[in-house]
Structures are given as C-alpha cells and as structure tokens.
N, C-alpha and C positions, 0 to 999 in steps of 0.2 A: 310669936305668930308671924307667918310668912305674909308678905305683901300680896294683895289681891290684884289680879289682872283680868280684864275683860277683852275677849277676842271677838271681833265682829263678824267673822265668817269661819266656817269649818276649815281647818288647816290639816295638813298631813300629820300622821302620828309621830314621825321623827321630829317635827318641830315642837309638838306638844310635850314629847318626852324631854327634849332639850330645855324647855321652860319649866317643866314641873319640878325639877330638882331645886328650883330657886323661888318659885312663887306658887300661890294658889290660883288656879285657872277656872274661869267660867267662860263659856263660849256659845255663841249662837251657832247651832249645829247643822245649819242648812248651808249647802255649798252654792246653790244657784239662786238663792233668794236673799237679798239684803235684809239686815235686821231692821225692823220698823223703828222709826225714830222714838216713839213712846217707850219702847222696850229698852232701847239704848239709854234714854234718859233715866229710866228706873235703874238699870244695871250699873251705870257709871257712878251713882251716888256713893258706893262704898269702895270704888276701885282706886288703887294706887297707880295703875298703869293701864293704858289702852293700846291695843294693837288693832289698827283700823285700816280700811281700804279707801281708795279714792272715791268710792260710792257713798261713803259715810259723811254726812255733814256734821262736822265738829265745829259748831258755831258758838256764839256768845251765850245763847240760852242753854245749850247743853253744858258748857263749861261752868256756868254759874251754879249748876246743880251738882258739881263734882268737887267737893271741898277737900278730898284726899288726893286728888290726881296730881301726879308728879311728872308724868310723861305720856305723850301721845305719839306713838311710833307708826308712821304711815308706811304701808307696804307698797310704795310707789316712789318715783323720783319727784313728780309734781306733788304739790300740797296745797292747791287752791281749794281743796275741800275743808281745809282747817283754817279757822280764824286765828292766824298767828299772833296778831296784836292782842286779842283777847286772852290767848294763852300766856303770852309774855307778861301781861298785866297781873296774872295769877301765879307767875313764876312756874308755869308748866312748860317743860321742855318739849319741843317738837323736833322729831327726827324724820328723815326720809331714807331712800335706798338708792343713792347715786352710784354709778360705776358698774354695779353688778349686771345691769341690763343693757349696757351700752352696745355690745356686739350683737345681741339678739334683736334689739330694736333696729339697728342699722341694717341687719339682714332683711328684716320684714319691710323696712322702708324701700330698699332697693327692689325687693320682690314685688311690692305694690306698684312701683314705678314701671317695672317690666310688664306686669300684667295689664296695667291701664294703657301703656304705650302700644302694646302689640295685641290688644283686644282679646286677651286669652279667655276671660270669663264669657264674654259675648260669643266667641267662636265656639266654645264648649256648649253653651246653651243652644246655639244655632244647630250644631250636630245632633244633640240629644233630642231636639224638637223634630228631627227628621227633615230638615230643610236643606241638607247637603245632597244635591242631586247631580252636580258636576263641578269640576274644577273650573274656575273662571279667573281671568287675569287680575281683576282689581277688587274682587270681593273680599271684604274683611281685612283690607290692608291697613296697617298701622304705621307707627312712626319709628324711625331708626333710633337706636340708643348709642351704638358705637360712634364716637366722634362728635356727638352732639354736645350742647352746652347745658350744664346743670347749675342752677342757682340754688344755693342753700341759705335759708334764712335762719340764723342761729348756729354759730360755730363753736358749740360746746363739745362735750365728749361724743355725743351721738353724731353731730354734724361732722366732726373730724373722722369718725369711723365710716360714715357714709361716703365721704370724699375719698377715702382709701379704696373703697369698693369701686367707685366710679373711675378711678385712675386705671383699673384693670380693663375698662371699656374705652380707654383713650379719650375720655370726655374732657372738655374744657370745663373747669370748675370755677365759678364766681361765687362770692358770698356777700351777705349783708349781716352786720352784727353790731351790737351796741358799742363795742370797742374793737379796734383793729388787732389782729394777731400775727405780727411779722414772722415769728418763728414757725408757726403753722403754715403760713403762706410759703415760706422758703422750703419747708419739708415736702409739702404737697403740691406746690406750684399753683397756688390760688391767686385769683385777682379779687381785690377788695373794692366794694362799692359803698361809699358813704351814703349815697342817696338811693333808696330803694327803687325810685321811679327811673333812675338811670339804668339799674340792673335789670329789671323785669322785661323790657323789650328785647334783650339779647338772649333770653333763656328759652331753651326748648323744653326744659323741666324745671319746676320750681317746687322745692321740698321745704315744709315748714317744720322747724325743730326748735322753737323758742318756748320757754315756759309761759303759761298763761297768767296774766294778771288783769285786773280790771281796766288798766290803761290800754291794754292790747286787745280788748274785746272787739271782735270783728276787724282785726288788724288787716285781714285780706278781705276786701269788699269789692263793690262795683268798680270803684276807681282803679284799684290795683289790677283787677281782672281785665279791665279795658286797656291797661298798659301792656298786657302780655300778648304774645303772638297768638293768632287764631289756631295755630298748629300746636300750641303749648299744652303740657300736661301738669296739672297741679296735684301735689301729694301732701296730705296732712296726717302725720302720725304723732303729733304733739298733744293738743287739746282742742276739742270741738269748737269752743267759743272763740277761737282765733279766726275762724272763717265765717263770713256772712253766708248762711246756707241758702237764703232766698236769692242772693245775688249769684251764688254758684249755680243754682238750678237754672236761672235765667241764662247764664253764660253757656252752660252745657247744652240746654235745650234749643238755643238759637244758633249754635255753632260758633259762639264767640271764643270758646275753648274746645280743643279737640277732645280732651278726656280729663278725668280726675280720679284719684284714689283716696279714700277716707278710711282710716282705722278708728277714728274718733268722731263723735257728734256732740252738738251743743247740748242736747238732752239724751242721756243714756239710761236704759236702752232706747235706741231710736224707735219712734212710732212706726209700725209696719205700714201704715197708711201714708207715710211721708212721701211727698212728691219726688224726692231724690231717689227713692228706691224704684221709681218707674223708669229711670234713665239707663239705657243700655251702655252709654259711654262713661258710666261711673262704676268703679270697682269699690265695693264696700265690705268692711270687715268689722267684727264685733269687739273692738278694742283689745286686739291680741298681740300688740307690739312686743311685749316681753314674754310671749307664751311659748317658751321651751320649758320642759319640766325642770331642767337643771337651773335655769335662770329664776323661775318662780320659787324654787326651794331656797336659792341663795337670797332672794328678796325677803322671804319669810324669816330665814335665819338671822339676817342682818337686823330686822325689826325686833326679833326676840332678843338678840345680843344687846341692842340699844336699851331695851327694857331691863334686862338683867344688870347692865352696867349702872344705870341711873338709880334703880331701886337698891343697889348695893353701895351707893354713895360714891360711885365713880363717874367720871365725865362720860357723856354719850359719844358713841363712835362717829356718828354722822348727823350732827345737829344742823337744823335749818337756821 
C-alpha cells in the first residue's frame, strides 16, 4: 500500500501527477481558502506525509494526533508556522524550499522599494481619482534611488541577490547580519555593521530579509525607526512579525519615516480595517514575494520531491 500524503491547498495538476506515481493523495481542494484546523487535524491522523503552506499551523497539538507522519514539507523558505522542536521529538522530518525563490523575491523586494520611494501607487491613485489638473513642480515628489545608501538586514541568498540588483543603481550597500561575510563583501563591495544602530542612521533604504524567530519578534520597532532618517524608506518582504506595526503606523503617519513597503503582515490576511491600509505612504502587497508562476511551481515540486524521497527511505533534499 502506497504512503498517504495530505496536501493543504489545491496545487497544479502537474505537481499532483508527479506525486501520484509514488503516494496516495488527499487534498484540500480550495485554492483561496486555507484548510480549517479541525479538518487538518482529522486528515493528518492517517497521513505519512504533509505538504503544507506557511498559513498552516503545524503545532504540538496537530503533530500529537499524527502517529504515522514522517515528513512535513513546507512550500516556503520560512518555517515559523511549524513547531520544529515538536516535530523533532517525534522524528518527523521538516523541509522547506530554499534557493528556488531567491531571484523572484529579490525582484519583488526591489520593485517594492522603487514603488514606495517614488510614490507610484499613490500617484496612480491620484490620477485615477481625477485629481491631476495640472503639472506642478513639487507635487508627488519622491526619493532618489540611484546613488543612495541601501541597508540590508540579513545577508542570506535573497539579501545577496538584492545587493546585486542595487549595484546596478550605483547604490552604496551596507548590511547587518548575524555573522560577517567577507567573501560576499569583496564580491559586491559591501560595508558590514556589527551594530544595527550604527547602520540605520546612514541608510536611505532599509530592507528586512531575516528569518522570523520568536527572539526577533518586533525586531524593528519604535527605537529602530527613531534611529532612521526621516527621509528613509523601510521595506519588509521577510515575515510580518519582524516589524512592530503600531510603531510603523506612528512613524509613517507623523512623518518620522518617508515611506514603507510591506509584502508581509503580522496577521495574514491583514484586516481590511487595519490603520496601516489608510496610509498613502505605505505600499502594501498580499505576500506575493515568490509569486511568479515558474517559481511557485518549483517550490511545489521541491516540496513534493522531499516527500517522495523521505517516504522512499531516502534523505530529504532540503531538511530544516
């Protein structure tokens, strides 16, 4: 009898066909609606493998009711939705999808930086609302990008890919990271800052690209925003919990920061009534950092390949 795998969201047929030759599949067949936790709890009881998304809470309670589970394959780079310690205790392998979304996420991060800096969404809304009556010298003016200083928090794969894009705009690039990366500094001409508070005041743009952990909850808050220039732009395409959203609202609404761009929020989907969404100097996206068709298919296939490998008695391709 083939191993049973539960998939928490509807995936393209090509991925299902790839998996179906190796395992028996059950799937939550709705694309735009997360599987309810109580249904996931029921379905996982007989599952040998789980292909899940970052919106699925794979916690101690869920795992305690999954006696046959051998692998939880997360279709994401981050895995803060999975209780890794609880999985390890039960000898359940956890995998993620690093590498395949690096370039797409770096593209999106730089696009978000440009949109926030040059007020593109605000300007489009201004035009569509019929407010463009004449050309004026200073209306809707933004911040220059070429030659500005970019601060990157987290110099992993995506951070390095973002730095390569910024080099094309002749930006000075500085970074703060858990450990120094001399080879990357030499390749890309980066300046390393051990102390975040020394780096923030020199930056025109700050991009957050670190993984979320409980220790980094609200890593960027009121103190960090106060250390930044009033003309600075803050970009977060990592995880929502890294930024204190109340502090960000205050900074943007009082002019402490020029603008910000968020692809991620502390609670997703973000509440449409969130005060953040009332701000014209905040560009917001619905967590689409890896949203090219090619990249999403690669992510799904890598998750499927991890499941196939583990349930065939082989080592996982990308273990956490």
